[in-house]
N, C-alpha and C positions, 0 to 999 in steps of 0.2 A: 218752487211751487208751494205754496203755504196750507198745508194739510192740518186740517182743523179737528179736532174729537170733543166729542159732545154724549152726554149723558142721558137719563130719560126729565132730569131736571128744568134742563131747555138750556143749560148755560153750557158754553163752548171754549172750547181754552184750544190756541194754537200750536201744532209740537214744535214749531219752532223756536216758543216760549217754554217747553212745558217744563225746561231747567229750571225757569223759575216761579212753577203753580203750585202751593201751598198747602197743605191737606186736605186742611181746617176749610178751604173753600171749596172744596169741592162735595159732593155729596157723599155721606158714610160708606164706609169699604162695603157694608153687610147689604146698603137700597143698593149699589152700582152691583155687587155680584147677584143677585136675585135680578137682575134686569136681566133683559136679551142682546147680545151686543149682536152688532147688526154693522154692516159695510154699505156706503151707499157710493156703488161705482158705475160713472156714465147715468146716473139720475138711477140706477138700482140699487134696490136694496136686498141685501145679500146678507141670508141668519146666519150668524157661526157659535150659536150655543149661547146659555151665560154666558155672564161675564161684564163688562162694558159696554157701552151702546154706541159706537166709532162711527164718526164720517168726515168722507174724502172731501177737499172742496179746495180751487183752482182762484186762489188770489183775491181770498175771502176774509179779514181782518175777523179776530174775534170780539165777541160782543155780550150782554147779557141781555133778558128779557126788556130791561127798562132803556136798553141802549146804548145803557154803560159798559165800556172794555174791562174786562175779567182780567181782573191781573193779578196773582196767588201763586204759591208756591207751595208745590209734592216735595214726597222722600225721596232718597235714592231711590228705595226698594221699585215705589211707582215710578220713578222713570226708567230704571230697566226693562221695568214688566211693561211699558210702554212699548217704549224703544223695539226689542225683541220680537213684540207684538206686528209693529208696522213690519217690521224686515220680514215677518212674518206671512203678511198679507203679501206681498211681491214673490215671494220664493213658491208659497208653500199651494196656491189658487195651479189649477190645473189650466191648458192652454186654451180649454174651451170656452172657460169663466175667462180668462184672461190674458189679452192677445201678449206673444212672448216678443221680449226686445221694446218692448215703449218705457217709458219714462220711468216709471216705478222699479220693475224691472230692473233696466242698466243700472239704476242709481244704487243698486244691493252690491251689484260686482266693484273688484277692486278695478280702480283706474289702469288703463294700459296702454301702451304708446313709446313714441323713438323717445329715449332718454339720452342724454350728450353727458358723457362725463370727462373728467380726467383721462383715467386709465384709458378711456377710449381711445379721445382724439392720439392721444403720444401712441396705442400701439397703430392705430390709421396711418400715422406719419409718418411710421417706420417701416411700417409694412410697405407702402409708394415709394418711400426712398430706397429700398431695399430694390422692388420690382424696377424703377429708372435710371437705378446707378449704372454706374458703366462698366460691363457693355451691354444693358439697360436687357430685364430679363421678359418685361412686357411685350417692348418693341420686337424681340426677335422672335415672339409667340405668333404674333401679330405677323410680321414678317414672313413667317413659317409655314401658317397652317392659312394665313389668306391671300395677303400681297403674290407668293411664289403661287402658290397654285391657278390664281387669276391672269395672271403673267404666263404660264403655261399655254392655258385656254387662248390666248388671245395673238403671240410670238408669231412672226412670220418662220416657215419652215424653208431652211436652204440646200440645196446637193452642190455638189464638185465643178456638176456643170454649169451652176446658174452663175460662177466666179469667168470675169476674163482676168486675168491675170497678166499685170504690167510689170514695170521697173521693183527689182530687188529694194528693200529700203537701208535692208542690216541682216546680220545672223549672228546667234548667240545660242547658249549653251542648250537651250531650250525651247529653240528653234527659229522659223527665217521668217522674215515680214518681208511683203510683196504691197506694193499698191495695186488697186485692182478696180476693176466696175464691173454691173452686174448687166449679164444679156438681156433678160428680161428684166427694164424699168417700173415693170408693173411689182415687184417683190415687194417695195418699197414705197410711202407715201411723199418723203421729201429723195428727191435724187442729187447725185451726186457722190464724187469719189469713195474710194474705200480703203480702209487698211485692213489686209490679209493675216492672219500668222498661221503657216503653218507647226503645229507643236509637235516635236517630236517626244516629249516627259512633261508629266504634269501639267496636259494641255487641261484636263476636266476640271482639276483644282483648280485654274483661272480659269474658269468658262466660270465656276460655283464661285468667285472670289467679286467678278466681272458684273455676273449678275445681281449678287446682293449690294454691291455699292452702288449698282445702277438704280435697285430701290431705295438705296436709303440716303446715300449722297452724288450723284449724281455730280456734279460740279468739280466736282472733287478729281477724279480720275476720267478719262478719255472714255468720250462716249462709245459706247460697249450696244451692238446690236442684234447679235447669238453665237450662237457656239456649237458645231456638229462635231459626228462624229462621222471617221469615212471608214466604211469596214471592206475597202477594194482598193487599198491601198497594194502597188503594184512589191513592197518588199516584204508583206504580209505582216505590217504590222499596225496598229490598230491608230487612226491618226487624229489629232485633230484641228478641226479648222476654226481659226476665231474669226469675230469680225467688227471693226470698228468704223466708225466713221471717220472720214482725212478730215484730221484738224492739223497739219503743218507735219512738216519733216525736219524743225530746228530744234534740236536736244541743248538740254542744259552746258554738257557736255561740247557740246558744236558753237556757243556764243561765246565758251570761254577759252575757245579756242583761239577764239579772233584778238590780235594783240591792241587791237581799239577796244576791247571789255572793259570797262562795263558801260560807254558811249552807246557801244552797237544796240545795246538791250531799253536803250533811255528811249527811242524812236518805236520801241515794239510796247512800249507798256504806253507810253504819254501820247505818243502818235508824234505823226512827222510834223516839226518845228514847233515843237513843245521841247521845255527843261532846259530851252538856252538862257533863260533869266539870270545861271553862274557860273561860271566862267570854269575850264577844266580844272580841275583840283580832287582833294581828297573831299571837299566839300556834298561837290555834286558826286562821286561817285559814292560817298556814300549814301546820300537820297537814294539814289541807283539800288542800288544792293540791301536800302532798306526795304523799299517797292516790292523787290524782288520775295525778301525773306519773308516777308507779309504771306504775301502768295503761297508761299510754298509751306508754312507753317497751318495758314488753316486749310488748305488742303488734308495736311497730313492727321489738322484736332479732327476734319470730322471720318476719318479714314480711322482713327482713333473710338472716337466714337461709336461705333460701333461692332466694334473688339477685335479687328483687320487691325496688325502689327507690320506693314511692309515688310523687314531682312533685307530690304536692299534699297534702301535710299540712295543712289550714284548722281552725278550729275547729267549721266548718259539714258537712265529711269525719268527722267521730269522733262517734260515738252509742253512747246510752247504751243498757245494753240490761239492759230491767229484767226476762230472765230468769236471767242470769246475776248482775246484783250491777255491773258493770261495764260501763267504754269500750272503744268496740274501733272499727276502725278499717271506713269504706266508699267507693265509688267509686273505682273501680280499672281506670278509664279511661282516666285519663293515668300508668298505670305500666310501666314496663319490665323484661321478664323478662330478665335477662343472664344464665340460666346458658343456655340459649337463642337471646339476640337476639329476644325478641319487643316486638313494639314501640319496639324503639331505633332510629333514624335518625340519621346524622352529621350534626350540623351543623343540629338542626332539635330543637327543644324547646316542651313542653305543659308552662307555668305558669299560679300565680297571682302577677300582679309584686308583691302585699302582704306575699307568703309567699316568694317564691322565696330562694336564695341571690345572692351575687353573683356567682359562675360562671355562671350558667343554667344550665346543661350539665352531666351527672354524670358524661359522661364524654368524656375531652380532645375536639375537634374531629378531630385526625387519626387516631381510632381506625378502619378500617377498616368498611363496613358488614359485618352479621352472618354467616360464611357457613357451610352447612348444621348441621343440629341436634345432630348426631353432634360435629363437629368443635367446633361452640361451645362444647358442655359440657366437653369435653376440655381447652380452651382457659384456660375461663370462669376457672379463679380466679388465672391469672398477669394477666390484666384487668383481676381487682378490684384484686389487689394495687397493682396499676400506678395505681386513677383511685380508690377509693374511694370507690366514688359512691352507698356507705349515707350518707354525711356529709351530703350534699342534705338529705336530711329533718329532720337533727338541724339544720341553723340553723333549716327551717320549726318546728320543737319551740320551738327556741329564743324564738324570737320570742311564742309559745303561750304559753309558760311565761313571760315582760316581763308580754303582757296579762292575766293571772291573776293580779300584784301589783299590775300598777298599773292604777287602774280608769281615768285618763284614755286609756290603752293601748288598748281593747275597739272604740274605734268605730275607722272607717276613716279618719276623717281622722286622728285620733291617731297610726294608723299609721303611715299617709303620711307626717307629719311626722320620727314616731322614724328610717322610714329614710333621708328627707334630711339629717337631724340626721348619723347614726352615715356616710354616706356621709361628708360636708363634713370629719368627721372620721378619716377616711380607718380607718373601723369598729374602732376604739380604743373600748371600752365605757370605761374608764376617763376619756379625753377627755370621752365623753358624759357622765358623772356628774359630773362638771365642772361642765359647761354647765348640765345641769337642775336643779342643788344647788338653784344660786346663786337658782333661782328661789323658792323656800322655799311648793311649793306643797304642800296636803294630802294629792293621791293622787301623788303624788312620796313625800315622807313617809313617809306609810303602804309601798311600793314596797318599800324599802329599808328598810325595819325589820324587813321581813318577812323581804329578800335576808341581811340583816347577823347574822338571831339566829346562835344554834347559832357561834360565831366566822366567820359570816360566807362558811360552807358553800355555802349556794343563791346568792351571787354570784360564788362561785370555777364553780359548777360552768352557771351564766347562760355568763359568760367562754368558759370548753370550747368552749360552743355556739354560740356566735357566733361565733369564728374566724373573716376575713375566707379564710383557706386552706384549702380542704377538709381537708387532708391533715391540720392543727394540732386541727382538731376532733373531739374526744371519739365513743365511737362507743356504741349503742343499751345494749349486753352493759356497758361500762366504768363508763358512764352511770348504770347501775343500782347499781356496786360502790361509789359515790361516796359519800365522808361522808353527805353532803346527804341521805340515804334512812338510815342510821344511828338507830333511835330514839333516844339519847341523843346523837347528835354527835358533835364530837371527842370530848367524854370517854367517849363509850364505844366508842372503838379501841382493839384491839390494836398490838402493839407493832409486827409488819413493817404494817399498816396505817397506822399513823402516818408511817412511814417512806415508806411510796411515798408518801402524799400530802405529804410534806417535798420528794419528789424530782420531783413532780408541779407543786410550786410554783418550786421553782426552777428545772428546767425553761422557762417561763413566760417571756416577754421583756421584756425592758428594766426597766422601775421592778418590777414583779411580784418577779422575781427578788432584785432587790435589795431591797426593801423582806424579799422573806423572809431573806437573807443576813443586810441588818445585825440583824434580828429575833434571829438567832440568836450571832452577834459580842455584841448587847448583853448576852446573857450566859453568855458565856464571860467576863466577869473586867473587868477595868480596863487602864487604860495599863500599871502595877505589874504585871501578872502576863501580861503579852500580849497584852491585847484594846483594846479604843478605850476615849476618853470616849465622854461622853456631847455633847458638841459635837462632837469629831468624828465622831459618828451621824452629827447634826441635819445638821451641814455633807457629808456623803454624800447625805444626802434629797433636801436642796435642791439639787446640781448636780444645772444644765440639762442632758439627754441633746444631743448634737451633733447638730445637725441638718442631714439631709443635703440637697444641693442635689437642685436641679433636673434630667432627662433630660439637657438644651439646654447647662447649667454642668459637667456634670461632661462629657461630651464634649470641652467647649471645655480645660478643666482638663488631661484627659488629653492634648491636641493640647498643647498648652505643654508640659508637663514631656516628650515625643516630640522636640520638636525643642530643647529645652535640652539633651538629653540627648545627639542627634546632634550639636548645635553641640559639645559638649564634645570628643567621639569625635575630630572631623573635625580641631579645634587641636592636642588631643596629638598623634593618630599626624604630621603637618606638621610640629610640634616634635623630634618624634621621630627624622624625614627630613631636618627638614636639622644636625644633629647628628652624622648616620651612624651613628647605630642602629637600623635598620632592620632590619639583620639580624636583631638580637638581640630585639626585639619581640617581643609576642602578639601572632597575628593581632586584628586590628580586631575583628573578630568576635567574638574572646571578649570585649574590653572592653566591648561595648557588650551582653552579656548578665549583664556584673556589675552 
């Protein structure tokens, strides 16, 4: 907007150029002060009393009487006076004269709008990251307050009389499982056989877990339909009935029990007549086991992403789905929903001792009981990162991996013997390998031949899964990204994948890191070019690690060191006092700290 100023002399000056107006070119202050100040607003002249004659024009350049443009300069005092006067015109006029909100009025207000700042962006990213961090605060609230109520409105309702029980499929500590069908076929849109479980205990918890899994990761577990409470049982106890679609009756334990394993799984996963491109042997077995492990890890990763820890991963709880041609996880009766704290009680554990991790607890025993669901969901990412409870299931799956590779570990007695041997060697897989390789068993030889293929990526994976400390174990998502699941193994890795693999190897404790470092040193040259000779490398490999003493021995050694240090300090202090240097010496506690 080009706003112009005019006095009675007829000479007009643009307010946009008012900073360039000189006082000498204007009429004298006295003559201007005697004239009447007016404002031309939309063609009307408004009198404002004595002062300057002010005109407002849009898009008009300033010129004098003779058509020449007047360019002058004014003093700073007059510039400030005119600027304040123009601002006063926009603000001071009443709404009856001036339309509120027009261009002049808005130009007097400070600019307001959305501004992007670096701290604001950083805070937003931090909040979004926290809300979607495992187990997911934002997805949890969406599931709790939107999806679950909607599902309750449209789910079918069942009663015990609607079920026609058939063959018993199994029985366990938490209930009995039957194959069944519906009396009224119209209750479900998709007809077909069902699996029904009469839960004696933890039925409500298992129903909760299956409903959560159905909404969040349907493909990872068996296809759950509904669960209902039967209050008319003959024994006087409440019974929960849980319904799934029948997807098959073969568990991984059933398939591993066959002498033809893992070839009997190859036809189920790849289809009939496929997989015969390789002869029977370790390479073909390794391919079948790799496919099986990838499917189980994928299901486990989806389960963990929702905040659920299974706590009872074993071959009996992994079923082959004939519909999807893949393995799925079943039996969530012992699972804990750590997003809201369902089925989690401190200092209480539900597990199978054959497949349980050494810590036995999914979280620290100092963790308090779960608060209300909303508070628990808001704090769940913090507790998850502090405890990493999903690593409990990883250890169990690592044992299953060993069972698939070593035929002698598939029986209960073989697995129990392995757990004892590993515990006696402080859960050091390298020491266990040294022990069993000396026996020259055919089953042991076959297992290590499978794990050592592709430069030993399988052996590295099983070591990462069976670490003693849960925080050092690999997660399900990280395991899926392991080179073991690459078709070409280490040869098919990119440069970044190789770098990551070397970093992981270097981070392994003790002899594994030393082996990796020495292997790199061996490629760096000889002693003449700054490397090591083969003899030096061999001596480094053969160097025995320092043996750690027992707790009692370490405590006694520490006490002796403190006693000797105290004796030296007292003796030095006495000597200084006898020599008369007490005023010059440093305080004795400073000497004690040195």
